[in-house]
C-alpha positions as CSV (number, residue, x, y, z in Angstrom):
1,M,45.8,-32.6,20.8
2,K,44.3,-29.3,21.9
3,K,44.7,-28.0,18.3
4,L,43.0,-31.0,17.0
5,L,40.0,-30.5,19.3
6,I,39.9,-26.8,18.2
7,F,40.1,-27.8,14.5
8,F,37.3,-30.5,15.2
9,Y,35.0,-28.0,16.9
10,L,35.5,-25.4,14.1
11,A,34.6,-28.0,11.5
12,V,31.4,-28.9,13.4
13,I,30.4,-25.4,13.6
14,L,31.0,-24.5,10.0
15,S,29.3,-27.8,9.0
16,C,26.3,-26.7,10.9
17,E,26.3,-23.4,9.4
18,N,26.5,-24.8,5.9
19,E,23.5,-27.1,6.7
20,K,21.4,-24.3,7.9
21,I,17.9,-24.5,6.2
22,Q,17.3,-21.6,3.8
23,L,14.7,-20.8,1.2
24,T,15.0,-22.6,-2.2
25,N,15.0,-20.7,-5.3
26,G,11.7,-21.0,-7.2
27,I,8.1,-20.1,-7.1
28,Y,5.8,-20.4,-4.0
29,R,2.1,-20.3,-3.5
30,A,1.3,-18.5,-0.2
31,T,-1.9,-18.3,1.7
32,L,-3.1,-16.2,4.6
33,K,-6.0,-17.7,6.7
34,V,-8.8,-15.2,6.6
35,N,-11.3,-17.4,8.5
36,D,-12.0,-21.1,9.0
37,T,-13.1,-21.6,5.4
38,L,-11.3,-18.9,3.3
39,N,-7.6,-18.5,2.5
40,L,-6.1,-15.3,0.8
41,P,-3.6,-16.5,-1.8
42,F,-0.6,-14.7,-3.3
43,N,2.6,-15.8,-5.1
44,F,6.2,-15.1,-4.6
45,E,9.6,-16.1,-6.2
46,V,12.7,-16.7,-4.3
47,T,15.6,-15.5,-6.4
48,S,18.4,-16.0,-3.8
49,P,18.4,-17.1,-0.1
50,K,18.0,-13.3,0.9
51,T,15.9,-11.9,-1.9
52,L,12.4,-12.7,-3.3
53,K,9.6,-11.1,-5.5
54,I,5.9,-10.9,-4.6
55,F,3.5,-10.7,-7.4
56,N,0.0,-9.0,-7.7
57,A,-1.1,-8.8,-11.3
58,D,1.3,-6.2,-13.0
59,E,3.0,-5.4,-9.6
60,V,6.3,-6.9,-8.6
61,I,7.4,-6.2,-5.0
62,L,11.1,-6.6,-4.5
63,V,12.0,-7.9,-1.0
64,D,15.6,-8.0,0.2
65,E,15.3,-8.2,4.0
66,V,15.2,-12.0,4.6
67,V,16.8,-13.1,7.9
68,Y,17.3,-16.7,9.1
69,E,17.3,-18.1,12.5
70,N,17.7,-21.9,13.1
71,D,14.9,-23.6,11.0
72,S,12.9,-20.3,10.6
73,V,12.8,-17.3,8.2
74,Y,11.8,-13.8,8.8
75,I,10.7,-11.8,5.7
76,K,10.5,-8.2,6.3
77,M,8.4,-6.3,3.8
78,P,9.7,-3.0,2.1
79,V,8.7,0.2,3.9
80,F,5.8,-1.3,5.9
81,E,6.0,-2.8,9.5
82,G,4.5,-6.1,8.5
83,F,6.6,-9.3,8.3
84,L,6.3,-12.9,7.6
85,A,7.7,-15.4,10.2
86,A,7.8,-19.0,9.3
87,K,9.4,-22.3,9.9
88,I,11.1,-24.1,6.7
89,S,10.2,-27.8,6.3
90,N,12.5,-30.2,4.8
91,D,10.3,-30.1,1.5
92,N,10.8,-26.3,1.3
93,N,7.2,-25.5,2.5
94,L,6.6,-22.7,5.0
95,I,4.2,-22.4,7.9
96,G,4.0,-19.5,10.3
97,L,2.4,-16.0,10.6
98,F,2.1,-12.7,9.0
99,I,2.7,-10.1,11.9
100,N,2.2,-6.4,12.6
101,K,3.2,-5.9,16.0
102,T,2.0,-2.3,16.4
103,L,-1.6,-3.1,15.4
104,N,-1.3,-6.5,17.4
105,R,-2.3,-8.4,14.5
106,K,-1.3,-12.1,13.5
107,V,-2.6,-14.0,10.5
108,P,-1.6,-17.6,9.9
109,F,0.6,-18.1,6.9
110,K,1.4,-21.0,4.7
111,A,3.6,-21.4,1.5
112,T,4.0,-24.3,-0.9
113,F,7.1,-24.7,-3.0
114,E,6.9,-25.1,-6.8
115,N,3.3,-24.0,-7.0
116,N,2.6,-20.9,-9.3
117,M,-1.3,-21.1,-9.0
118,R,-2.8,-18.2,-7.2
119,F,-6.4,-19.5,-7.0
120,E,-7.1,-23.1,-7.8
121,I,-8.6,-23.4,-11.2
122,N,-10.8,-26.3,-12.6
123,T,-11.2,-27.2,-16.3
124,E,-14.6,-25.6,-16.6
125,P,-14.5,-22.6,-19.0
126,S,-15.5,-19.1,-17.7
127,K,-19.0,-18.3,-18.9
128,L,-18.8,-14.6,-17.8
129,N,-16.4,-11.7,-18.6
130,I,-16.4,-8.8,-16.1
131,S,-14.1,-6.5,-18.2
132,G,-15.2,-2.9,-17.8
133,N,-16.6,-0.4,-15.2
134,W,-18.7,-1.4,-12.2
135,E,-20.6,1.0,-10.0
136,T,-20.0,-0.3,-6.4
137,V,-21.4,0.2,-3.0
138,F,-19.4,-1.2,0.1
139,S,-21.5,-1.8,3.2
140,P,-24.9,-0.9,1.4
141,N,-27.1,-1.6,4.3
142,N,-25.1,0.4,6.8
143,E,-25.6,4.3,6.4
144,E,-22.6,5.1,8.6
145,D,-20.2,2.8,6.9
146,R,-21.6,2.9,3.4
147,Y,-19.3,4.3,0.6
148,L,-19.0,4.3,-3.2
149,A,-16.4,2.8,-5.5
150,K,-15.7,2.1,-9.0
151,G,-14.6,-1.4,-10.0
152,I,-12.2,-1.3,-13.0
153,F,-11.4,-4.9,-14.4
154,K,-9.8,-6.7,-17.3
155,Q,-10.5,-10.3,-18.0
156,M,-8.5,-12.8,-20.3
157,G,-10.0,-16.1,-20.2
158,K,-10.5,-16.9,-16.5
159,K,-7.8,-14.5,-15.4
160,V,-8.9,-11.1,-13.9
161,S,-6.9,-7.9,-12.9
162,G,-7.9,-4.5,-11.8
163,T,-8.9,-2.6,-8.8
164,F,-11.6,-0.8,-6.8
165,R,-11.3,3.0,-6.8
166,T,-12.9,4.8,-3.9
167,T,-13.0,8.6,-3.0
168,T,-10.0,8.1,-0.8
169,G,-7.8,6.0,-2.9
170,D,-7.6,2.5,-4.7
171,Y,-7.3,-1.0,-3.4
172,R,-4.2,-1.4,-5.6
173,F,-3.3,-4.4,-7.8
174,L,-6.0,-7.1,-7.5
175,D,-5.2,-10.5,-9.1
176,G,-7.7,-13.3,-9.6
177,I,-10.1,-15.4,-11.6
178,V,-13.7,-15.7,-12.8
179,E,-14.9,-19.3,-12.5
180,G,-18.5,-20.3,-13.3
181,N,-20.4,-17.4,-11.6
182,E,-17.9,-16.7,-9.0
183,L,-15.3,-13.9,-8.8
184,K,-12.1,-14.3,-6.6
185,L,-9.5,-11.5,-6.2
186,S,-6.5,-11.0,-3.8
187,T,-3.6,-8.7,-3.1
188,F,-0.7,-8.7,-0.6
189,D,1.9,-6.0,-0.3
190,G,2.9,-6.1,3.4
191,S,0.3,-3.7,4.5
192,H,-2.7,-4.6,2.6
193,A,-4.0,-8.2,2.7
194,F,-7.3,-8.1,0.7
195,L,-9.6,-10.8,-0.6
196,F,-12.6,-10.2,-2.5
197,T,-15.2,-12.8,-3.4
198,A,-18.5,-12.5,-5.3
199,K,-21.4,-14.2,-7.0
200,I,-21.9,-12.6,-10.4
201,T,-24.3,-12.4,-13.3
202,D,-23.6,-10.4,-16.5
203,S,-24.5,-7.2,-15.0
204,V,-24.5,-7.5,-11.2
205,M,-22.2,-8.9,-8.5
206,Q,-22.7,-9.5,-4.8
207,G,-19.8,-10.2,-2.6
208,M,-17.7,-9.7,0.5
209,F,-14.5,-7.9,1.1
210,Y,-12.0,-9.3,3.6
211,S,-9.0,-7.3,5.0
212,G,-6.8,-9.9,6.6
213,N,-8.6,-11.8,9.5
214,H,-9.8,-8.6,11.3
215,W,-12.3,-7.0,9.0
216,S,-14.9,-7.8,6.4
217,E,-17.9,-6.0,4.7
218,P,-20.3,-6.8,2.0
219,F,-20.5,-5.1,-1.4
220,V,-22.7,-4.8,-4.4
221,A,-21.9,-3.8,-7.9
222,K,-23.6,-3.2,-11.3
223,R,-22.1,-2.6,-14.7
224,N,-22.1,1.1,-15.6
225,E,-19.5,2.2,-18.1
226,F,-20.4,5.9,-17.4
227,F,-20.2,5.9,-13.6
228,E,-17.8,8.3,-12.0
229,L,-16.9,9.0,-8.5
230,P,-17.1,12.7,-6.9
231,D,-14.5,15.0,-8.0
232,E,-11.4,14.4,-5.9
233,N,-10.6,18.2,-6.0
234,Q,-13.8,19.1,-4.2
235,L,-13.9,16.9,-1.2
236,T,-11.5,18.7,1.1
237,F,-11.3,22.4,1.3
238,L,-10.2,25.3,3.6
239,K,-12.8,26.6,6.1
240,E,-14.4,29.9,5.5
241,G,-12.1,32.7,6.3
242,Y,-8.8,30.8,5.4
243,D,-6.9,31.1,2.3
244,R,-3.7,29.4,3.5
245,I,-2.4,26.7,5.9
246,D,0.0,26.9,8.7
247,F,2.0,24.3,10.6
248,S,5.3,23.4,12.4
249,F,6.5,19.8,12.9
250,P,9.8,18.1,13.5
251,D,11.7,16.0,11.0
252,A,13.7,12.9,12.0
253,S,16.6,14.9,13.3
254,G,14.4,16.9,15.6
255,E,14.5,20.2,13.5
256,L,11.2,22.0,13.7
257,I,10.1,22.8,10.1
258,S,7.3,25.4,9.4
259,I,5.6,26.2,6.2
260,S,6.5,29.8,6.9
261,D,10.2,29.1,6.8
262,N,12.3,31.1,4.2
263,R,13.0,28.0,2.0
264,F,9.3,27.9,1.0
265,K,8.8,31.5,0.4
266,N,8.0,32.6,-3.2
267,K,7.9,28.9,-4.2
268,V,5.1,26.4,-5.3
269,V,4.7,24.1,-2.4
270,V,3.1,20.7,-2.5
271,V,2.1,19.4,0.9
272,Q,1.4,15.6,1.3
273,I,-0.7,14.4,4.1
274,M,0.3,10.8,4.5
275,G,1.4,7.8,6.6
276,T,4.4,5.3,6.1
277,W,1.9,2.6,6.7
278,C,-0.3,3.5,3.7
279,P,0.2,1.8,0.4
280,N,-1.6,4.5,-1.6
281,C,0.9,7.0,0.0
282,L,3.8,4.8,-1.0
283,D,2.5,5.0,-4.5
284,E,2.1,8.7,-4.4
285,S,5.5,9.2,-2.7
286,K,7.3,7.3,-5.5
287,F,5.6,9.7,-7.9
288,Y,6.3,12.8,-6.0
289,S,9.9,11.7,-5.4
290,E,10.6,11.2,-9.0
291,F,9.0,14.5,-10.0
292,Y,11.0,16.5,-7.3
293,K,14.2,15.1,-8.4
294,K,13.5,16.1,-12.0
295,N,12.2,19.7,-11.0
296,K,14.0,20.6,-7.8
297,S,16.1,23.3,-9.6
298,K,12.8,25.1,-10.2
299,D,10.8,27.1,-7.6
300,I,9.1,24.1,-6.0
301,E,9.2,22.4,-2.7
302,F,7.5,19.3,-1.4
303,I,6.8,18.5,2.3
304,A,5.3,15.3,3.7
305,L,3.3,15.4,7.0
306,A,3.3,11.8,8.4
307,F,0.5,10.6,10.7
308,E,1.9,7.5,12.2
309,Y,0.1,4.8,14.2
310,S,3.5,3.7,15.8
311,K,3.3,3.8,19.5
312,T,6.4,5.9,20.1
313,S,8.1,9.0,18.3
314,E,11.2,7.0,17.9
315,M,9.5,4.1,16.0
316,A,7.6,6.8,13.8
317,F,10.9,8.5,13.0
318,K,12.5,5.1,12.2
319,N,9.7,4.3,9.8
320,M,10.0,7.8,8.1
321,L,13.7,7.2,7.6
322,R,13.1,3.7,6.2
323,L,10.5,5.2,3.7
324,K,13.0,8.0,2.6
325,E,15.9,5.5,2.1
326,T,13.7,2.9,0.3
327,V,12.1,5.3,-2.2
328,G,15.0,7.8,-2.3
329,I,12.8,10.8,-1.1
330,E,14.9,14.0,-1.0
331,Y,12.2,16.3,0.4
332,P,11.5,16.6,4.2
333,I,9.0,14.2,5.9
334,L,7.8,15.7,9.2
335,L,6.1,13.9,12.1
336,A,2.7,15.4,12.5
337,Q,1.3,12.7,14.8
338,Y,2.1,9.3,16.3
339,G,0.3,6.8,18.3
340,S,-2.8,7.1,16.1
341,S,-3.7,7.7,12.4
342,N,-7.2,8.9,13.5
343,K,-8.5,11.4,10.9
344,K,-10.3,13.6,13.4
345,Q,-7.2,13.9,15.4
346,A,-5.3,14.7,12.1
347,Q,-7.8,17.5,11.3
348,E,-7.1,19.0,14.7
349,K,-3.4,19.3,13.7
350,L,-4.6,21.3,10.5
351,P,-7.7,23.1,11.8
352,M,-8.1,25.3,8.7
353,L,-9.3,22.2,6.8
354,N,-13.0,21.0,6.9
355,H,-11.7,17.5,7.5
356,V,-8.9,15.0,6.7
357,L,-10.9,12.5,4.7
358,S,-8.1,10.3,3.3
359,Y,-4.4,9.4,3.4
360,P,-3.0,10.7,1.2
361,T,-4.4,14.2,0.7
362,T,-2.4,16.8,-1.3
363,I,-2.5,20.5,-0.7
364,Y,-1.1,22.8,-3.7
365,I,0.2,26.2,-2.4
366,D,1.2,29.0,-5.0
367,K,4.1,31.3,-4.9
368,K,2.1,33.9,-2.7
369,G,1.4,31.2,0.0
370,K,-2.3,30.7,-0.9
371,V,-3.9,27.3,-1.2
372,R,-5.1,26.8,-4.8
373,K,-6.3,23.2,-4.7
374,I,-6.7,20.2,-2.4
375,H,-6.7,16.7,-3.8
376,T,-8.2,13.8,-1.8
377,G,-6.8,10.4,-2.2
378,F,-4.5,9.1,-5.0
379,N,-5.2,7.3,-8.2
380,G,-2.2,4.9,-8.3
381,P,-0.7,2.7,-11.0
382,A,-3.4,0.0,-10.5
383,T,-6.0,2.4,-11.9
384,G,-4.5,2.5,-15.3
385,E,-5.9,5.2,-17.4
386,K,-6.9,7.2,-14.2
387,Y,-3.3,7.2,-13.0
388,T,-2.3,8.4,-16.6
389,E,-4.8,11.2,-16.3
390,F,-3.7,12.2,-12.8
391,K,-0.1,12.5,-13.9
392,K,-1.1,14.7,-16.9
393,E,-3.3,16.9,-14.7
394,F,-0.6,17.2,-12.1
395,N,2.2,18.3,-14.5
396,Q,-0.1,20.9,-16.1
397,F,-1.3,22.3,-12.7
398,I,2.1,22.5,-11.3
399,H,3.7,24.0,-14.3
400,G,0.9,26.5,-14.5
401,L,1.6,27.6,-10.9
402,L,5.4,27.8,-11.6
403,N,4.7,30.1,-14.6
404,E,2.6,32.5,-12.6
């Protein structure tokens, strides 16, 4: 009798386990609630109960950290701290939150099964085409917050893709539509949750930029095929009297690594100022990691200096290791700062610089230990031709230093 009871209980447990609600394979339309009237949409495809793909224009983000608990699912984004937590309904829809614990941010989240539409589209044909370059000013009426950008867009029918480049990086893969005289663009990558809306004419757009539900600012733009941002190689520089940099910071094992260590002597050194929370830094890290793997037999070294907003060094090191493992980074990442990504505090760690204007920033050092160039920001894959130009310039400059 006791054996029969044990068998019965095991059967019930296994039956419950088999009936556990999981994500159903297929396309979902997700929205993050920006405010009472606006939602930020994106699409994802569940390919198995524990894997999915998030889509932003040409970008496909592979997610393989999906955990279930009772009727809920927890979707951890690659590299970044943010995660989606939601309950799964019987009709395969989701309702929950996008959460970043360190920044104490929560954004209401929903997802509808078998819906591949990003922005809702009516049957009215588009009367405008915004393909081309747009000279853009964000926060145009606020001198303190005002900054320049370059909008780069391609439009096919109603569908639009592209990005805004700034002096400190780009807003990555934006995906959206033009309908009537209205532009809508969005992106979601686990760190960025961006929505752009604008009213447009053939040559002018006026709009708003929303970052999650915690930040918004206006922008204005005008067509200008010849507009260029300031030279990224002239924005950050060494203060007068300096021709080199110096630092010592720990890696995840606690080892203190200095730029003056023997491993860096008589070599070209690329120093990357970055943060694991920064999507532009992730794009740059992928490029640098691939370059280093192909060229590490030469006289070249890379070092990343991480400026982390994680509240503890333990969490910062954990995020650094996660980045290394996810991307396959073989060069050292050092913890330069935790508890804040404040740029003024970052500059105090590297007092020879005039400022730290952007994450990422790259410092190029020749075989004699002298700083030869400092590049602010990063033109990632979403910038198209600019990314191609950057890769060509990077290769030429590095190989020029190696041949000296």
